[in-house]
C-alpha beads as a LAMMPS data file, in Angstrom:
LAMMPS data file: protein, C-alpha beads

435 atoms
434 bonds

1 atom types
1 bond types

-500.0 500.0 xlo xhi
-500.0 500.0 ylo yhi
-500.0 500.0 zlo zhi

Masses

1 110.0

Atoms # bond

1 1 1 149.406 410.806 291.745
2 1 1 153.023 409.387 290.542
3 1 1 155.591 411.583 291.959
4 1 1 157.241 413.992 289.357
5 1 1 160.787 413.065 290.157
6 1 1 163.552 410.265 291.007
7 1 1 166.077 411.902 292.952
8 1 1 166.765 415.489 294.225
9 1 1 169.000 416.540 291.189
10 1 1 166.035 415.875 288.922
11 1 1 163.669 417.368 290.607
12 1 1 165.637 420.309 290.970
13 1 1 166.351 420.418 287.357
14 1 1 162.709 420.214 286.914
15 1 1 162.420 423.296 289.061
16 1 1 160.266 420.956 291.692
17 1 1 161.066 422.533 295.403
18 1 1 161.166 419.413 297.546
19 1 1 160.679 419.023 300.996
20 1 1 164.370 418.488 301.363
21 1 1 165.631 421.023 299.252
22 1 1 162.895 423.649 301.381
23 1 1 164.234 422.341 304.535
24 1 1 168.016 422.556 303.246
25 1 1 167.757 425.980 301.825
26 1 1 165.886 427.119 305.413
27 1 1 169.147 425.859 307.169
28 1 1 171.710 427.393 305.338
29 1 1 169.837 430.791 305.386
30 1 1 169.541 430.772 301.084
31 1 1 166.417 431.112 299.280
32 1 1 165.211 427.743 297.277
33 1 1 165.829 430.326 294.332
34 1 1 169.680 430.321 295.411
35 1 1 169.882 426.373 295.987
36 1 1 168.258 424.815 293.284
37 1 1 170.691 425.757 290.346
38 1 1 173.224 424.311 292.645
39 1 1 171.094 420.710 293.361
40 1 1 170.790 421.021 289.372
41 1 1 174.322 421.250 288.174
42 1 1 175.399 418.903 290.761
43 1 1 177.345 421.409 293.288
44 1 1 175.251 420.526 296.186
45 1 1 174.148 417.344 296.986
46 1 1 171.055 416.270 299.673
47 1 1 171.654 412.797 300.300
48 1 1 168.120 411.228 301.107
49 1 1 167.227 407.743 300.382
50 1 1 163.353 407.571 299.779
51 1 1 163.202 404.823 302.292
52 1 1 164.754 406.687 304.867
53 1 1 162.036 408.129 306.308
54 1 1 163.340 409.886 309.583
55 1 1 165.864 411.931 307.889
56 1 1 166.631 415.408 308.633
57 1 1 168.008 416.291 305.277
58 1 1 171.346 417.949 305.167
59 1 1 173.033 419.915 302.059
60 1 1 176.673 418.986 301.263
61 1 1 178.414 421.941 298.929
62 1 1 181.810 423.893 299.381
63 1 1 179.187 427.521 300.025
64 1 1 177.169 425.289 302.233
65 1 1 177.921 424.850 306.171
66 1 1 180.840 422.430 306.340
67 1 1 179.119 418.939 307.546
68 1 1 180.984 416.177 309.406
69 1 1 180.675 412.250 308.724
70 1 1 181.151 409.981 311.841
71 1 1 182.508 406.223 310.878
72 1 1 181.718 403.800 313.311
73 1 1 180.612 399.851 313.190
74 1 1 182.002 396.694 314.707
75 1 1 184.502 394.272 313.897
76 1 1 185.453 390.624 314.702
77 1 1 187.405 392.173 317.848
78 1 1 184.917 394.885 318.919
79 1 1 181.198 393.316 318.253
80 1 1 178.866 395.218 320.822
81 1 1 175.924 396.764 318.651
82 1 1 174.566 398.358 321.563
83 1 1 178.133 400.190 322.094
84 1 1 178.123 401.287 318.730
85 1 1 174.237 402.728 318.953
86 1 1 175.626 404.571 322.044
87 1 1 178.358 406.114 319.865
88 1 1 175.721 406.935 317.035
89 1 1 173.353 408.870 319.312
90 1 1 176.344 410.492 321.388
91 1 1 177.504 411.874 317.491
92 1 1 174.007 412.946 316.577
93 1 1 173.891 414.830 319.776
94 1 1 177.073 416.477 319.207
95 1 1 176.077 417.893 315.928
96 1 1 177.319 414.922 313.091
97 1 1 175.344 415.336 309.992
98 1 1 176.259 412.041 308.818
99 1 1 177.208 408.285 309.943
100 1 1 178.881 405.919 308.400
101 1 1 178.418 402.242 309.009
102 1 1 181.531 400.302 308.915
103 1 1 180.573 397.137 310.327
104 1 1 182.864 394.343 309.072
105 1 1 181.409 391.368 311.238
106 1 1 178.349 389.374 311.912
107 1 1 174.998 390.029 310.863
108 1 1 174.900 393.818 309.878
109 1 1 171.791 394.106 308.212
110 1 1 169.669 394.871 311.379
111 1 1 171.857 397.681 312.604
112 1 1 172.340 399.238 309.533
113 1 1 168.296 399.012 309.195
114 1 1 167.899 400.270 312.615
115 1 1 170.256 403.134 312.050
116 1 1 167.947 404.433 309.086
117 1 1 164.559 403.855 311.081
118 1 1 165.779 405.539 314.302
119 1 1 169.140 407.943 313.166
120 1 1 167.833 411.683 311.731
121 1 1 170.960 412.102 310.399
122 1 1 172.390 411.109 306.936
123 1 1 173.699 407.344 306.815
124 1 1 176.115 406.444 304.307
125 1 1 178.029 402.515 303.975
126 1 1 180.616 400.577 301.529
127 1 1 179.056 397.404 300.219
128 1 1 182.213 396.044 299.065
129 1 1 182.843 395.516 303.060
130 1 1 179.375 393.857 303.576
131 1 1 179.919 391.626 300.566
132 1 1 182.007 389.326 302.213
133 1 1 180.422 389.251 305.072
134 1 1 176.563 388.864 303.583
135 1 1 177.853 386.010 301.660
136 1 1 180.191 384.687 304.324
137 1 1 182.603 383.561 301.236
138 1 1 186.307 384.727 300.308
139 1 1 186.588 387.660 298.283
140 1 1 187.631 385.720 295.216
141 1 1 184.825 383.543 294.966
142 1 1 182.244 386.710 295.046
143 1 1 181.140 387.811 291.502
144 1 1 180.401 391.092 290.054
145 1 1 176.770 390.559 290.285
146 1 1 177.137 389.638 294.242
147 1 1 178.476 393.148 294.969
148 1 1 175.846 394.752 292.748
149 1 1 173.489 393.000 294.500
150 1 1 174.614 394.193 297.610
151 1 1 174.571 397.610 296.503
152 1 1 170.779 397.089 295.664
153 1 1 170.303 395.728 299.417
154 1 1 171.489 398.947 300.917
155 1 1 169.761 400.879 298.527
156 1 1 166.450 399.225 299.815
157 1 1 167.452 399.477 303.432
158 1 1 167.562 403.282 303.486
159 1 1 171.051 404.059 303.291
160 1 1 171.552 407.718 301.991
161 1 1 175.124 407.454 300.164
162 1 1 177.203 404.875 299.291
163 1 1 180.803 404.780 299.550
164 1 1 181.835 402.980 295.511
165 1 1 185.285 402.589 294.715
166 1 1 184.595 402.738 290.880
167 1 1 187.907 405.049 289.719
168 1 1 190.697 402.077 289.835
169 1 1 190.850 399.359 287.052
170 1 1 193.245 397.058 286.019
171 1 1 195.570 399.636 284.758
172 1 1 195.897 400.783 287.932
173 1 1 197.417 397.520 289.059
174 1 1 200.425 398.313 286.788
175 1 1 200.450 401.846 288.568
176 1 1 200.903 400.478 291.895
177 1 1 203.501 398.149 290.998
178 1 1 205.427 400.522 288.514
179 1 1 205.230 403.805 290.724
180 1 1 206.797 402.542 293.912
181 1 1 204.309 403.769 296.563
182 1 1 205.432 403.936 300.466
183 1 1 202.077 402.954 301.776
184 1 1 201.000 401.357 298.606
185 1 1 196.991 401.768 299.002
186 1 1 195.436 402.401 302.052
187 1 1 192.102 402.395 301.557
188 1 1 189.917 399.407 303.445
189 1 1 187.601 399.382 300.145
190 1 1 190.153 400.238 297.638
191 1 1 192.331 397.467 298.580
192 1 1 189.639 394.819 298.804
193 1 1 188.786 395.897 294.826
194 1 1 192.657 395.522 294.466
195 1 1 192.482 392.395 295.601
196 1 1 189.428 391.022 293.825
197 1 1 191.180 392.113 290.450
198 1 1 194.506 390.582 290.979
199 1 1 193.012 387.287 292.230
200 1 1 190.142 386.709 289.404
201 1 1 191.465 389.131 286.705
202 1 1 188.775 390.662 286.004
203 1 1 187.981 394.710 285.656
204 1 1 186.432 396.252 288.780
205 1 1 182.935 395.600 288.682
206 1 1 182.244 398.772 290.035
207 1 1 183.543 400.498 287.000
208 1 1 182.623 397.668 284.617
209 1 1 178.903 397.745 285.749
210 1 1 178.555 401.487 286.297
211 1 1 175.767 401.981 284.576
212 1 1 173.683 399.136 286.105
213 1 1 174.799 400.892 289.284
214 1 1 174.037 404.232 288.512
215 1 1 170.164 402.815 287.771
216 1 1 170.148 400.949 291.416
217 1 1 171.091 404.711 292.971
218 1 1 168.064 406.356 290.891
219 1 1 165.475 404.307 291.788
220 1 1 166.148 405.045 295.816
221 1 1 167.864 408.341 295.377
222 1 1 171.352 407.133 296.829
223 1 1 174.217 409.195 296.425
224 1 1 177.269 407.976 295.065
225 1 1 180.612 409.106 297.250
226 1 1 183.288 408.110 294.510
227 1 1 185.622 406.487 296.993
228 1 1 189.584 407.454 296.528
229 1 1 191.022 404.142 296.363
230 1 1 194.282 405.637 296.077
231 1 1 194.203 408.177 298.563
232 1 1 197.964 408.783 300.064
233 1 1 198.487 406.930 303.132
234 1 1 201.592 409.224 304.120
235 1 1 202.997 412.132 303.298
236 1 1 205.563 410.818 301.020
237 1 1 202.543 409.649 298.632
238 1 1 200.721 412.801 298.311
239 1 1 199.586 414.235 295.308
240 1 1 201.468 411.533 293.401
241 1 1 200.756 409.811 289.835
242 1 1 198.200 407.436 290.935
243 1 1 195.915 409.514 293.400
244 1 1 195.640 412.034 290.231
245 1 1 194.949 409.403 287.702
246 1 1 192.233 408.181 289.360
247 1 1 190.939 411.504 290.180
248 1 1 190.597 412.287 286.354
249 1 1 188.299 408.800 286.286
250 1 1 186.385 410.176 289.057
251 1 1 185.802 413.054 287.089
252 1 1 184.406 411.368 284.251
253 1 1 182.254 409.198 286.086
254 1 1 180.907 411.759 288.330
255 1 1 179.684 413.395 284.417
256 1 1 178.140 409.787 283.652
257 1 1 175.943 409.576 287.197
258 1 1 175.043 413.281 286.756
259 1 1 173.896 412.601 283.199
260 1 1 170.999 410.349 285.014
261 1 1 170.083 412.205 288.115
262 1 1 172.288 410.756 290.251
263 1 1 173.996 412.809 292.971
264 1 1 177.712 412.612 293.499
265 1 1 180.258 413.122 296.035
266 1 1 184.090 412.792 295.929
267 1 1 186.327 411.406 298.095
268 1 1 189.254 412.876 298.334
269 1 1 193.294 412.448 299.841
270 1 1 193.964 411.345 303.395
271 1 1 197.489 412.434 304.534
272 1 1 198.778 415.783 302.499
273 1 1 201.403 418.471 303.811
274 1 1 199.869 421.496 304.593
275 1 1 201.629 423.226 301.552
276 1 1 199.567 420.462 299.362
277 1 1 196.431 420.950 300.736
278 1 1 194.847 423.993 298.855
279 1 1 196.260 422.565 295.508
280 1 1 193.983 419.254 295.925
281 1 1 191.040 421.216 296.392
282 1 1 191.476 423.200 293.486
283 1 1 192.578 420.064 291.397
284 1 1 189.395 418.487 292.530
285 1 1 187.303 421.248 292.065
286 1 1 188.387 421.772 288.213
287 1 1 188.605 418.035 287.304
288 1 1 185.181 417.200 288.932
289 1 1 183.256 420.478 287.759
290 1 1 182.461 421.585 291.613
291 1 1 181.293 418.389 292.847
292 1 1 180.833 418.306 296.383
293 1 1 184.352 416.933 297.936
294 1 1 184.664 414.915 300.592
295 1 1 188.204 414.141 302.633
296 1 1 189.337 412.206 305.289
297 1 1 191.379 414.823 307.714
298 1 1 193.556 415.434 305.886
299 1 1 196.435 414.591 308.076
300 1 1 199.179 416.965 307.890
301 1 1 201.964 414.711 309.630
302 1 1 202.320 411.008 310.170
303 1 1 203.907 410.941 313.575
304 1 1 200.970 411.438 315.577
305 1 1 199.211 408.142 316.781
306 1 1 197.123 408.762 319.774
307 1 1 196.674 412.630 318.665
308 1 1 195.463 412.215 314.968
309 1 1 192.571 413.877 315.541
310 1 1 194.335 417.380 315.722
311 1 1 196.197 416.591 312.559
312 1 1 193.237 416.059 311.047
313 1 1 191.654 418.860 312.219
314 1 1 194.418 421.450 311.035
315 1 1 194.017 419.682 307.484
316 1 1 190.126 419.906 307.502
317 1 1 190.334 423.458 308.189
318 1 1 192.668 424.317 305.640
319 1 1 191.014 421.917 303.080
320 1 1 187.443 423.322 304.112
321 1 1 188.387 426.583 303.933
322 1 1 189.663 425.899 300.427
323 1 1 186.507 424.058 299.253
324 1 1 185.727 420.878 301.037
325 1 1 182.129 420.439 301.700
326 1 1 182.368 416.726 303.685
327 1 1 185.132 416.227 306.597
328 1 1 185.559 412.536 307.907
329 1 1 186.217 412.553 311.790
330 1 1 189.386 411.192 312.461
331 1 1 189.441 409.956 316.403
332 1 1 192.773 409.607 318.845
333 1 1 192.517 406.223 317.948
334 1 1 193.335 406.871 314.220
335 1 1 195.609 403.892 313.174
336 1 1 195.822 401.945 316.416
337 1 1 192.091 400.860 317.178
338 1 1 187.961 400.953 316.992
339 1 1 187.176 404.128 318.958
340 1 1 185.360 403.901 322.465
341 1 1 182.874 406.759 323.084
342 1 1 185.184 409.253 324.160
343 1 1 187.446 408.627 321.143
344 1 1 184.446 409.375 318.987
345 1 1 183.628 412.517 320.956
346 1 1 187.518 413.912 320.806
347 1 1 187.095 413.117 316.777
348 1 1 183.508 415.143 316.591
349 1 1 184.798 418.506 318.314
350 1 1 188.190 418.604 316.716
351 1 1 186.327 418.322 312.975
352 1 1 183.263 420.724 314.116
353 1 1 185.869 423.282 315.418
354 1 1 187.509 422.780 311.887
355 1 1 184.275 422.767 310.022
356 1 1 183.493 426.017 311.778
357 1 1 186.397 428.020 311.710
358 1 1 186.274 427.035 307.728
359 1 1 182.998 428.396 307.255
360 1 1 183.746 431.808 309.272
361 1 1 187.225 432.122 306.727
362 1 1 185.001 431.539 303.659
363 1 1 182.341 433.794 304.886
364 1 1 179.437 431.014 305.014
365 1 1 176.122 432.643 305.860
366 1 1 175.583 433.189 309.560
367 1 1 178.644 430.822 310.576
368 1 1 180.273 433.771 312.717
369 1 1 176.696 435.227 314.900
370 1 1 177.620 432.612 317.523
371 1 1 180.625 433.678 317.850
372 1 1 179.955 437.334 317.697
373 1 1 177.266 436.316 320.937
374 1 1 180.291 434.608 322.894
375 1 1 182.137 437.725 322.214
376 1 1 179.396 440.114 323.816
377 1 1 179.116 437.277 326.471
378 1 1 182.811 437.301 327.538
379 1 1 183.065 441.320 327.631
380 1 1 180.070 441.565 330.417
381 1 1 181.514 438.075 332.091
382 1 1 178.211 436.322 331.283
383 1 1 178.863 432.679 332.183
384 1 1 175.727 430.853 331.388
385 1 1 175.385 432.954 327.994
386 1 1 179.174 431.167 327.597
387 1 1 177.501 428.265 328.145
388 1 1 174.875 428.618 325.260
389 1 1 177.645 429.489 323.197
390 1 1 180.013 426.907 323.930
391 1 1 180.504 423.921 321.052
392 1 1 180.859 421.409 324.622
393 1 1 179.130 423.582 326.976
394 1 1 179.426 420.588 329.481
395 1 1 182.855 420.197 329.232
396 1 1 183.414 424.176 329.674
397 1 1 181.597 424.177 332.795
398 1 1 182.980 420.842 334.418
399 1 1 186.437 422.801 334.294
400 1 1 185.386 426.364 335.473
401 1 1 183.913 424.167 338.547
402 1 1 186.731 422.378 338.959
403 1 1 188.853 424.993 339.690
404 1 1 186.141 427.969 340.562
405 1 1 187.638 431.071 341.455
406 1 1 187.698 433.010 344.671
407 1 1 185.094 435.589 343.263
408 1 1 183.036 434.614 340.589
409 1 1 183.508 438.070 338.318
410 1 1 186.910 436.223 337.503
411 1 1 188.269 433.116 336.707
412 1 1 191.166 430.879 338.383
413 1 1 193.937 432.043 335.868
414 1 1 193.646 435.824 336.787
415 1 1 191.595 436.455 339.712
416 1 1 191.414 440.259 339.864
417 1 1 193.978 440.674 337.458
418 1 1 191.281 439.782 334.667
419 1 1 191.837 442.101 331.719
420 1 1 188.433 441.910 330.979
421 1 1 187.085 442.994 334.636
422 1 1 189.375 445.893 334.895
423 1 1 188.458 447.297 331.868
424 1 1 184.540 446.941 332.231
425 1 1 185.451 448.846 335.667
426 1 1 187.643 451.186 334.270
427 1 1 185.118 452.232 331.298
428 1 1 182.740 452.655 333.782
429 1 1 184.552 455.277 336.232
430 1 1 184.690 452.664 338.810
431 1 1 187.370 452.045 341.072
432 1 1 189.687 449.139 340.277
433 1 1 190.721 446.724 342.957
434 1 1 193.481 444.443 342.676
435 1 1 194.587 443.223 346.162

Bonds

1 1 1 2
2 1 2 3
3 1 3 4
4 1 4 5
5 1 5 6
6 1 6 7
7 1 7 8
8 1 8 9
9 1 9 10
10 1 10 11
11 1 11 12
12 1 12 13
13 1 13 14
14 1 14 15
15 1 15 16
16 1 16 17
17 1 17 18
18 1 18 19
19 1 19 20
20 1 20 21
21 1 21 22
22 1 22 23
23 1 23 24
24 1 24 25
25 1 25 26
26 1 26 27
27 1 27 28
28 1 28 29
29 1 29 30
30 1 30 31
31 1 31 32
32 1 32 33
33 1 33 34
34 1 34 35
35 1 35 36
36 1 36 37
37 1 37 38
38 1 38 39
39 1 39 40
40 1 40 41
41 1 41 42
42 1 42 43
43 1 43 44
44 1 44 45
45 1 45 46
46 1 46 47
47 1 47 48
48 1 48 49
49 1 49 50
50 1 50 51
51 1 51 52
52 1 52 53
53 1 53 54
54 1 54 55
55 1 55 56
56 1 56 57
57 1 57 58
58 1 58 59
59 1 59 60
60 1 60 61
61 1 61 62
62 1 62 63
63 1 63 64
64 1 64 65
65 1 65 66
66 1 66 67
67 1 67 68
68 1 68 69
69 1 69 70
70 1 70 71
71 1 71 72
72 1 72 73
73 1 73 74
74 1 74 75
75 1 75 76
76 1 76 77
77 1 77 78
78 1 78 79
79 1 79 80
80 1 80 81
81 1 81 82
82 1 82 83
83 1 83 84
84 1 84 85
85 1 85 86
86 1 86 87
87 1 87 88
88 1 88 89
89 1 89 90
90 1 90 91
91 1 91 92
92 1 92 93
93 1 93 94
94 1 94 95
95 1 95 96
96 1 96 97
97 1 97 98
98 1 98 99
99 1 99 100
100 1 100 101
101 1 101 102
102 1 102 103
103 1 103 104
104 1 104 105
105 1 105 106
106 1 106 107
107 1 107 108
108 1 108 109
109 1 109 110
110 1 110 111
111 1 111 112
112 1 112 113
113 1 113 114
114 1 114 115
115 1 115 116
116 1 116 117
117 1 117 118
118 1 118 119
119 1 119 120
120 1 120 121
121 1 121 122
122 1 122 123
123 1 123 124
124 1 124 125
125 1 125 126
126 1 126 127
127 1 127 128
128 1 128 129
129 1 129 130
130 1 130 131
131 1 131 132
132 1 132 133
133 1 133 134
134 1 134 135
135 1 135 136
136 1 136 137
137 1 137 138
138 1 138 139
139 1 139 140
140 1 140 141
141 1 141 142
142 1 142 143
143 1 143 144
144 1 144 145
145 1 145 146
146 1 146 147
147 1 147 148
148 1 148 149
149 1 149 150
150 1 150 151
151 1 151 152
152 1 152 153
153 1 153 154
154 1 154 155
155 1 155 156
156 1 156 157
157 1 157 158
158 1 158 159
159 1 159 160
160 1 160 161
161 1 161 162
162 1 162 163
163 1 163 164
164 1 164 165
165 1 165 166
166 1 166 167
167 1 167 168
168 1 168 169
169 1 169 170
170 1 170 171
171 1 171 172
172 1 172 173
173 1 173 174
174 1 174 175
175 1 175 176
176 1 176 177
177 1 177 178
178 1 178 179
179 1 179 180
180 1 180 181
181 1 181 182
182 1 182 183
183 1 183 184
184 1 184 185
185 1 185 186
186 1 186 187
187 1 187 188
188 1 188 189
189 1 189 190
190 1 190 191
191 1 191 192
192 1 192 193
193 1 193 194
194 1 194 195
195 1 195 196
196 1 196 197
197 1 197 198
198 1 198 199
199 1 199 200
200 1 200 201
201 1 201 202
202 1 202 203
203 1 203 204
204 1 204 205
205 1 205 206
206 1 206 207
207 1 207 208
208 1 208 209
209 1 209 210
210 1 210 211
211 1 211 212
212 1 212 213
213 1 213 214
214 1 214 215
215 1 215 216
216 1 216 217
217 1 217 218
218 1 218 219
219 1 219 220
220 1 220 221
221 1 221 222
222 1 222 223
223 1 223 224
224 1 224 225
225 1 225 226
226 1 226 227
227 1 227 228
228 1 228 229
229 1 229 230
230 1 230 231
231 1 231 232
232 1 232 233
233 1 233 234
234 1 234 235
235 1 235 236
236 1 236 237
237 1 237 238
238 1 238 239
239 1 239 240
240 1 240 241
241 1 241 242
242 1 242 243
243 1 243 244
244 1 244 245
245 1 245 246
246 1 246 247
247 1 247 248
248 1 248 249
249 1 249 250
250 1 250 251
251 1 251 252
252 1 252 253
253 1 253 254
254 1 254 255
255 1 255 256
256 1 256 257
257 1 257 258
258 1 258 259
259 1 259 260
260 1 260 261
261 1 261 262
262 1 262 263
263 1 263 264
264 1 264 265
265 1 265 266
266 1 266 267
267 1 267 268
268 1 268 269
269 1 269 270
270 1 270 271
271 1 271 272
272 1 272 273
273 1 273 274
274 1 274 275
275 1 275 276
276 1 276 277
277 1 277 278
278 1 278 279
279 1 279 280
280 1 280 281
281 1 281 282
282 1 282 283
283 1 283 284
284 1 284 285
285 1 285 286
286 1 286 287
287 1 287 288
288 1 288 289
289 1 289 290
290 1 290 291
291 1 291 292
292 1 292 293
293 1 293 294
294 1 294 295
295 1 295 296
296 1 296 297
297 1 297 298
298 1 298 299
299 1 299 300
300 1 300 301
301 1 301 302
302 1 302 303
303 1 303 304
304 1 304 305
305 1 305 306
306 1 306 307
307 1 307 308
308 1 308 309
309 1 309 310
310 1 310 311
311 1 311 312
312 1 312 313
313 1 313 314
314 1 314 315
315 1 315 316
316 1 316 317
317 1 317 318
318 1 318 319
319 1 319 320
320 1 320 321
321 1 321 322
322 1 322 323
323 1 323 324
324 1 324 325
325 1 325 326
326 1 326 327
327 1 327 328
328 1 328 329
329 1 329 330
330 1 330 331
331 1 331 332
332 1 332 333
333 1 333 334
334 1 334 335
335 1 335 336
336 1 336 337
337 1 337 338
338 1 338 339
339 1 339 340
340 1 340 341
341 1 341 342
342 1 342 343
343 1 343 344
344 1 344 345
345 1 345 346
346 1 346 347
347 1 347 348
348 1 348 349
349 1 349 350
350 1 350 351
351 1 351 352
352 1 352 353
353 1 353 354
354 1 354 355
355 1 355 356
356 1 356 357
357 1 357 358
358 1 358 359
359 1 359 360
360 1 360 361
361 1 361 362
362 1 362 363
363 1 363 364
364 1 364 365
365 1 365 366
366 1 366 367
367 1 367 368
368 1 368 369
369 1 369 370
370 1 370 371
371 1 371 372
372 1 372 373
373 1 373 374
374 1 374 375
375 1 375 376
376 1 376 377
377 1 377 378
378 1 378 379
379 1 379 380
380 1 380 381
381 1 381 382
382 1 382 383
383 1 383 384
384 1 384 385
385 1 385 386
386 1 386 387
387 1 387 388
388 1 388 389
389 1 389 390
390 1 390 391
391 1 391 392
392 1 392 393
393 1 393 394
394 1 394 395
395 1 395 396
396 1 396 397
397 1 397 398
398 1 398 399
399 1 399 400
400 1 400 401
401 1 401 402
402 1 402 403
403 1 403 404
404 1 404 405
405 1 405 406
406 1 406 407
407 1 407 408
408 1 408 409
409 1 409 410
410 1 410 411
411 1 411 412
412 1 412 413
413 1 413 414
414 1 414 415
415 1 415 416
416 1 416 417
417 1 417 418
418 1 418 419
419 1 419 420
420 1 420 421
421 1 421 422
422 1 422 423
423 1 423 424
424 1 424 425
425 1 425 426
426 1 426 427
427 1 427 428
428 1 428 429
429 1 429 430
430 1 430 431
431 1 431 432
432 1 432 433
433 1 433 434
434 1 434 435
């Protein structure tokens, strides 16, 4: 019997409860009756390519738990796929909900297929990167058909979402030249599309042939992540004409995708001052009618190379609290190098903290439960229970073990001056020995 739907959105619109919708509802402490209309109207996306057989599906939407994406992939300077796979499995074990393969060197397809055959989290790609690599030809020799064929290849390989920079057009070339940006375009994919248009004189193929792309995405249920080609790369360019004009076009493209039952996420800014983040989230929500918003950071200052996982976590917490649904992690290596395994860990932890803090602030169901358990464990100085609640228990254990206290019911910071210990004894009528 033929399946009655092509995409999760189409199923939801027909009132069909897919296995993916059922699993996401359970994870989010929701009933399927609550989740179905959110998927049907596009406020929740469930990226789940029909060819990604080992996927454990997740929902992405502002009313759900904030999800984390991890960027990985080889480059000409760092091309060890085994190291990248080590990063992938580390990221999955640490709770990342998505992996984006941004490889820009070598034969990328085996690694991409390995991800979609072995990795249980969502897999994303940026097909425009792979186009030059796949054909082994310079950018200006590629045709619109070449780009579209690579999108189809990635869809066939099981990729759950693709970032496509559909929102910049030839009009953008004039805007970039007229509105003198400090950093111009910093999106790698956006710069490639801009360069291709500049060299060939043609319109953006991802915009011109958008309907054909939608047909591919519908066939495999690939979610389109509408790339923010004009995202600001420094605070001075935040919320400028180029960014907002592109966002308006992304709103139009969102409606066109939904008309074909294709799921959409909208990508958002990179570098934004703290006082502009909430406004950016609200503008996107209005223009794109509540489509899930996927942000890089945002980074709240430009002067912290080596610590940009922190600048991004600050911005990510504010963004998610105000409606962002999906945070792209940032590592200490941002702006400097391809991240190593430790950088990946630092980036994930920082992003997970930001996401969790935002979920508590916006009242996501069950978000604070683990914090309340930690409070209970700390009150009775139950260290094992504290490890069970910790985001990174191994690091917490290692720190305590490295500076172990004289008395087990204290830590080496306070010793017998410990407030928790003193209060427990005082409230139970015990003698409080300090010296």
